[in-house]
C-alpha positions, 0 to 999 in steps of 0.5 A: 268650179266650185270642188276646184276651189275649195281644193284649191283652199284645202291645199293652202291650208294644208299642204300634208293634204295635198301630199296625201291626194297626190300619192300613189297611196291615195289613188291605190286606196280608192281603188281598194274602197271600189274593189272593197264595194265591187265584192260587197263587204264591209270593212272588217270583212275585207280585213280579214279576206286579206288576213290583215289586222284591221287597224292596218286595213283602215290605214291601208284604205286611209291612204296612209303615206306611212305605208309602202306603195308595194303593200298596196300591190301586195294587197291587190295580189291577195284581192286578185286570189280571193274566192267567192267560197273566201267572201262567204267565210268572211260575211259568215265569221263577220256576222257570227262576231257581231251577235 
């Protein structure tokens, strides 16, 4: 398929890209993005829910290979403890800081 051909060419041109796409960090980043969408929050709100600096959250979402796999696992544990009140609070504080 065209998609597979494009990926094959990308992997040939940039072996580091292939390493990233095949990593646990990349797979976990996709799960993290899906969870963010399911919670209905943006990146800044997600960082706040996780009590992380925004830049650190972005690195997690990017799937950076410099982040240890257990960091993602810790994030997933924290997300499992998030309440609806936490989500509402993150949305409210995010809106207040945007004004």
